[in-house]
N, C-alpha and C positions, 0 to 999 in steps of 0.2 A: 590394269589396276594400279593405282598409286600406292607405293610402299612407304613413301615419305609423307607424313602429315605435319601439321603445325606443332603438335606436341613433341614430335620427334626432333624437329628443328630446334625448338626451344631447349630441349633436353641436351642435345649435342652442343648447342651454343653455351649452355651452362657448364658442361664438362670442359669445353675449350676456353672457358673464362672470357667469352665474347658476350657483350651486353647488347641485346637487341630490344630496344624500347618501342620502336615503331612497328605497328602491326602490319603495315604495308611492306616493310622491309622483310619481316618474317615470312610473309606470303611469297615474296619474290625469292627468298632463299629456299623455300619449300619447293617451288617450281624448278629452280635450278638444280637442287639436289636430286629431285625426282628424275630429271633428264639425265643426270650423271649415272644414277643407278640403272635406269633403262638402258643406257649405252653400255654399261658394264655387263648387262645381261646378254649382250650380243655374243659374249664369250661362251655362253651356254650352248650356242648353236654350232660351235666349232667341233668338227669330228676329230677326236684325239685317240680313236681306237687303235690306230697304227703307230702311235707315238710312244716311245719308251720314256718313262719318268726319269728325271735327272735332278741332281742336287744343285747344279750350277749351270749357268748358260754357257760358260767356257769350260773346255776340257783342261783343267788345271792339275798339275802333278807337282809334288814337292821335289825340289832339286836339292839333294843332300850330298855333302861330301863325306868321305869315309872319316870316321873319328880315329885319327892316328895320333898316338901320344908323341909329344915332342918335348924338347927342352923348354922350360919356362923362361920368361924374360927375366933378366937381372933387374934389380931395383933401379939401377942407373938407366937401363933401357926403358923401363916402364915410366920413369919420371922425366925422360929426356924432352918431351914435348909439353910438359906442364908449364902453365903460365907462372905459377908461383909455388915454391916449396919451402918447407921449414922442417929441419931435423929429420929429413928423409920421408916426409909426409906431404900430401897435397895440401896446399893452403887455399882455403876458400873463404868467401865473405861470411860473416855471421848472419844467421837467418832470423834469430830471435833476439 
């Protein structure tokens, strides 16, 4: 049974701001989208009863270092790589 009809295609095209003026093109899109939906329904046949749910395809863990207090940079060290400074401040181009 076809889930995609001509009205659905026109509605989705309108939401996507795609203008479909030709009725033949709309029917072609209808057939193509229906094939895509049918193909996606193949996933319904997959047996997932033994599969654990997961949040991400890769097993990712955060790698954090210990938050150890240390001496802060001096103003000279902080500004040593600055392209341009003025009166002990970073000098940047005007934005407005």
